[in-house]
Every structure is written in structure tokens, then in C-alpha cells.
N, C-alpha and C positions, 0 to 999 in steps of 0.2 A: 797649861804646860804644852808646848808645841810637840807635835808628833813627827817622827821621822818619816820621810817620804819613801815610797817603795823603791827598791833597787832591783836590778836584773840579776838573774843567775844564782840566787841564794839557794843553798841546799834546803830541802824541806822534808816534810813528813812523808814516809814511804807507804803509809796505809797498813802497816803491820798490825795485826790484831783486829782489823775491821772485818765485819762479816762479809763473806763472799757468796752467800746463798740467795742474794736478791734475784728475783726473776723479772724478766720484762713482762709488763702487763698492759692493760688496755688504755689507750688514748687518754686525753685530758691530764689530770694530775700526774699519773705515772709517766706520760710522755714528757712532760716538763721536767720531772725529776730525772728521767733517763738522760736528758740533755745535760743536766748539771753533773751527773755521775761521770760523764765523759770528760768534764772539765779538768784541766790540770792546774795545779796551784803552785806558784813560786813563793815560798815563804820568806817574808821580809822582816827584819828586825824593826819593830815599831813599839810604841809605848802608849799606855792608857792615858787618854786625855783627862783634863780636869772634869769633874762632875760629881754626882752623888750616886752611890757611896764613894768614900775616899778609900781607894785600895792601893796596894803596892804596885809599882811599875812592873809590867811584864811584856816581853816581846811576843810578836805573833807566833814565832816558831815555838816558844816555850808554852804558849797558851794552847796551841794545837797538840803539842806533846802531852800536855795535861789532859786534854780531851781523849787522846789515844790511850793513855794509861789508866783512865778512869775505869774502875772495876765495879761500879754500882750495878747491881743486878736486881735489887729490890726497891720498889717504889709504888706509890699510888697517888692519884691526883686527878685534877680536872684540866682538860685542854680545850682551848677555844681555837677552832680552825676555820679559816675563811679562804675561799678561792675566787678570784675574779680574772679568769683567763680570757674572757671575751668569747667563750665557746657558743656557737649557735645551737638552737634546738633542732635536732635532726628528726626526720620522720621516725616514729615509733618510740621516742624517748627523749627527755630533756638532756641538754648538754652533751650530745653525742652518744648517749647510751644506746639509742635505738639503731644506730648505724651498723653495729656488729652484734645486735641481739642482747646487749647488756641490760636493757631496760627490764626484761623479764627475769633475768638471772638464770636462764636455762630452766630445767625441770625442778631446780631447787626453789623456784619462786622467790617470794620476797625475803626468805631467810638465807638465800645463797649469798655468801660473802662477796662474790663478784658483782651482784646486783647492788649491794650497798656501797661498794667501792665507787661506783659511778656517781652516787649522790654527793660524794665529797668533791667532785669536779667543779662545783659552783655553789655559791651561797655561803652562809655562815652556819657552823655546826658546833655543838658542845659535846665533847667526848669525856667519858670517865675511863681512866686507864689504870691497870695494875699489872705488876710483873714480879715474879719470884723465880729468878733464874731462867735458863733457856727452855724449860719444859712447862712453864706456867705463865700464861698471859691472858689478860681479859681487856677487851675494848668494847665500850658501850656507846652508841650514838643516842643521845637523849633528845627526843623530839617533843613538841608540844602535845601531840596526841598519842604517841607511842614511843617505844624504846627498842633498839636493836642491839643485841649483844653477840660478840664473837668470843668464845671461850676455848682456849687451848690448855689442856691438862694431860700431859704425857702423850699418849698416842691418840687421844680423842680430841676432835675439834667439833664444837657445837656452834651453830648460828641460830639465833632465835629472834623472830619478829613478833613483838607483842600485839601489833595492830592486826595481823592476820592469824595470830596464834599458830604459827608455822615454825617448825624446827628443822634445821639442816644438820645432818650428822655425817662426819667423815672419820674413818679409822685407818691408820697406817697399816700396810700389809704385814709389818713385823709385829703388830700389837700382840702382846702376851708371849712372845717368843724370847726366851733367854733373858727376860726382864728388860729388854731393850726399850728405851723410851725415845721417841722422836716424833716430830710433827710430820704429817703426811706431805710427801714431797710434791705431789701434784695438786695440792690445794691451791686455789687462786690466792695470790699474795696481795697485800696492799693495806688492808685495814689495820693489821697489827704493825704496819710500818708507817703509821700516820702521825708519829710523835716527833717533836723537835730533834730528839737524839738521832732517829733513823734518817731524817731528811739531812741533817748535818753530816752524818757519816757518808751518805751517798754523794754529797757535794764535795767531800774531802777525801776521795778514794785514792787520789794519786797526786804527784807533785810535778811541777814543770815551770815553764816560763810564760804561759799564756794569761796569767792572772797576777794581780797585785793583792796582797793581804796585809792589813794593818789592824792594830787594836785601836778602836775609835771610841774611847770613853768607857764609862761604866753605867750601870742601870740597876734598878730594883725590879725583879721579875718574880712573881708569886711570893713576894715577901723575902726574897733571898738576894744577896749581893751577887752581881754578875759583871763580867767584862763583856764588851761588845766587839766581836770580831767582824771586820768589814772586808768583804770580798768583791773585787771588781774585775771584769774581763778586760784584757788589753786588746782583744781582737774587735775591731770596730764593727764588723758585720753581725756581731751577736745582738740579739734582742734583749738580753739581760742587762739591766742597769747595774744592779748590785744585789748582794746577799748579805744580810746582817744576822749574825748568830750571837745570842746572849748566852754566855757560858758561866755556869755556876762557879764562883770564885773558890769555893771550898772543895768541891769534889770533881769538877771538870765536866759535869753533865750539861749538855745544851738544854736551855730552858725555853728558848724562843727562836724561831726561824722565820725570817721575812725576806721574800724575794720581790724586788721592784723592777718592772720593765724599764728599758731605756727610754721608752716613750713617756714615762712619768705617770702621774696619777696614783690611784690606790695600789697597794701591794697586790701582786698577782697571787701570791701564796703567803699567808700569814698564820703560823701555827705556834701557839705558845701556852705554857702552863699558866693557869690562873691560881692554882693551888697545887702543892706537891709535898709529899711526905716520903722520906727515904727509909722508913721503918718497914719491917717484914709484914706484908699483908696477911690477913687471916686466911687459913687454908680453905675456909668456906667460900672465899671469893672466887675460887676456881672450880667449885663444884657446880654441876648443872644436871638437873633432871627435867625433862619436858613437862610442862603443866598438864593437868588432866584435860583431855579432849584435844590436845594439840596434834596437828598433822605433822608427822615425822617423815622427812625425805632423806633417803640414804645417798650420800654424796657420790659413792662409787657408781651406783645405778644411774644417777642423774648425768654423770659424766659420760657413761657409755651411751646413753640415749642421745646426748648432745652430739657425740661423734657420729652416730648413725644419721642424725639430721643434717650434718654438714653436707652430705652428698645430695640432699634434696633441696636446699635453700639457696644455693649460690653464695653470694657474699653475706646477705642478710642472715643473721643467726650464727655466723661464725665469729670466733675470737680472732684477734689480730694475728696471732701466731699461725693459725690455719690459713688466713688470707695470704700472708707472706710466703708460706710454703707453696700455695697454689700458684703464686706469681713468680716463683723462681728463687726465693730466698732473700735474706737481708744482707746488705753490704753497707759499710760505713766509710764515708769519704771525709778527708780532712782530720783535724785533731782539735782538742780543747773545746772551747765554747762554740766554735763554728763547725763542729762535726755535723755531717748530714747523713741521715740514713736513707738508703735508696733500695727500692725493690723493683726489679725488672719484670715486665710481663707484657702480655699482648692486649691488655685492656679487658679481658673477659671476666676478671675478678672484681672490677669496679665499674659502676655505671658511668659511661662516658658522655651521656647526654645526646648522643647521636641517634635520633629517631625514637628510642625507647622512652625518652622523657615525656612523650605525648601519650604514652600508653597508660594502662591501668596497672595497679598493683604496686607493691613496695619498691620494686626496681625502678619503675617509671617515676614514681614519686621522688625517690632519692635522686635520680638523674636530673629531674626538673629543679629540685632544690639546689643541687650543686651548681647548675647553670645560673641560678638566681644570685648566688653569693660569690662565685669565683670570678677573678679578674683574668681576662684573656691576655696571654703573653705570647711573644714570638722570639725566636732565636735561631741560631744555626742548627739546633736540635729539631726544629720544626715549630710546633705550637702546642699550647696547653693552657691550663688554668691554675692560678695560684689562689689558695684558700688560706685566709689569714685569721689569726687570733692575736691577742695582745702579746703573746709570748712565742707561740709555735706557728710556723708557716709551712705550707705544703704545696708542692707543685706536682700536678698530674699531667703528664704529656699526653698527646693524642694517641700515642702508641701504647699507653697504659703503664708507663714507668712512673713510679712515685718517688719524689724527693721530699724529705721532711726534716726539719730541725729548728732549733731556737735561733734562727738566723733571718736576716732580712730577705726581701723578695729577690734582689739582684744576686745575692749569694746562691740562691737556688737556681736561677737562670744560668749563672756562670758554671755551676756544677753540671747542669744538663748539657751545656755547650761543650764542656770539656770531655764529657762521656759519650758524645755522639759517635 
């Protein structure tokens, strides 16, 4: 059955009911998803193509409305997640973790959620997930040798790494007051947002004319019938080729999220359920007590220590938010898929490779490393270096200004020229 072609200017989903509490987090997977969250989507009437299973026709607009209206809050299952962003291994940690101190996870050590978030930036991982409303979630990363679990139950959040027998505990300031239940607002976000549902919501936060959306056939995912929503940027400078979201035909829950770069090859991000159950999980799923002999690190104390260390370590050891604050704040240029984040600075917050690259220590090592992978570029803005992955590119000018986005190299150069 032929599909309708995308058309311009169709009214679309306005994002009502979607979560607004997402926080900007560190490099790699979060950076890629942040680019998608900025994308705007023009919803176009389209119909499910032939395939298996045989499902009733549905338009893209109606399918996204079905997703937006989905009220499923209870589920459990297994998720297979893989990331192939082409991220280099930076000094101090694989896949970019070491650049901002993510490899050690701060004083929380291997049990700190931020530390584990960085591991999802590359390779394949198996996750077990469970949810029972907004106050109870559990995500476990299952490894061959160990398992890491992040458990949110009311005001308490526990992270536990079985390999090191270390637990990370964070409690909201309002815990126990007036019976109010909420997750700690300053807890590093990311692991609990690593499911197909959350990735899909971030990619569909707004509507506009920079994207074509169609329903491209059907599929079986985790044993359930699903429609395939196909999203493609219209802006040619984007490095995103397409996003495919498998949506449960019965309840509107996204079951699989696949992002493929414009350059082709393997998916850059592929996250999907291999099994899923929408029954209420047992209450014991969200109960956690540190095993005997486990080292327990308090999240509040670890965060305070990390803040004190910021003044001692320069860029190394800081999170991205602290770096951008040091460099004068974050600004976003453009719209849709070709949005570019820019941070102005004098270069003091990032190693420029001028002289210090030959020295010793983490700063010199990082500068030498950046020189080895960056491409020298020139423009009316002056000169700088472009650092590329399969999806996200960044330009650091010689005066220390950073331009980054899921756009090609020329788009970064044009943005720097326009801002000179």
C-alpha cells in the first residue's frame, strides 16, 4: 500500500503532557539527544505501509497523538541499548568521560549515576527497567562481571555497583516533610531516561516545519504489534539521517528508538525493548538496602566536595554546566535540527594546544590529544579546530569560543563567521 508523501505546514503535536523536567547533562548520548530535543516536527498525514503485523491505517498525526495521550505508568522489561557515536577515548576515561571528570563519577565513585551514564555513550548494554508511577523507577545495567542499579523510591535515590560493593545515596531536602514525595532535583539525570519512551518524548517535544514525519510500515517489537514512525530532517546541514520509533499499537508506548546518521552505517543510537510487561511491578522491586560491608557514599556530601574541587582543577573534573558558566554561558543559534550551541570564552577553560600540549599533566595531555584529532579550519572569524563524531561536531576557535551541534563542519564555520 503506497504511503502519502510528506507535505508542508501541517499542524502537529504541541507537546502537551510531555515531561519538562529534563536536564542538560554531559557529552555523548545526552548531547546527541539534546540536539534532537531541539528539533521541530511538522506532522504529516501518512499511512502505515504493508508489512507484518497487519494493522489498521493510521496517520502520523494520529499516531503521535496516541503517544502523547498514553497514560501507561507501570511496566517492567529488558532493554537492549547500543551507541556508536564515533566518540574518541579521551585522557582519563573512555568515550569522553575523562574530559570532564565523568570517568570517576566524583566522590560517589563507581556507584555515582553520572559515572554510569558515561558508559552508555558507547558499546552495547543490557538494561532491566521497571516503573510504577512518577515516584518509583528502577534501572539496572547488567554486565558480564557485575551489575549496576539505580533505584528511585519516593525521596530516596540509591545507586549500587556490585563490582565495587559501593552504594550512592541521595535524599531530597523535603524528605519526610508533609509527606511530600519527589526525586532530588539536583541528582544527575540520564540513566532513568535511557528508555525508548524518554528518547522519543525528547525527539517530539515541539512541532514545526523542519521535519517530515510518516508512518513507515509495522513491526513486531518485544512480541508486540507496533507502528513505525519515521522522522527525517528537512535541513540538509543536519548530520541526522533519520529516526525510527516503533510505537505500541495498543497503548501508544514507544518500544524502540533508532537514530541513523546521514553518513549511513550502523545506527548511532539504538534502544529497544526485548521484553516488556505492562503489569504493576512488585513493591519489592523498588526496595533497596545496602548489602553488608558495602561502602555508602552520601550524594549531598559528594556534590559539595565536587563543587569545592572545581576551583582547584580547571576544566578537568568539572561537569559541562560548570565549564559553560566559566566561559560566559550557553547560547543557541538557529532552529530545529541545525541548532548550534555556542559558549563564548577566552580559551582559559579549554586546552587550546598552544604550548601547554608539550607539558606534563592532564591539561597538557588533553591539549596534545585535541591537536591530534581536530581538523584545522579558517574563516572570517579567524581559525580554530573542528572535532567530529558520527553525529555531533564541535568547533573550538583560537579565542576559546565553542560551537557544537548535530550539524556538518561547514555549518559550524558559517555560524562562527556570522558571529564574529
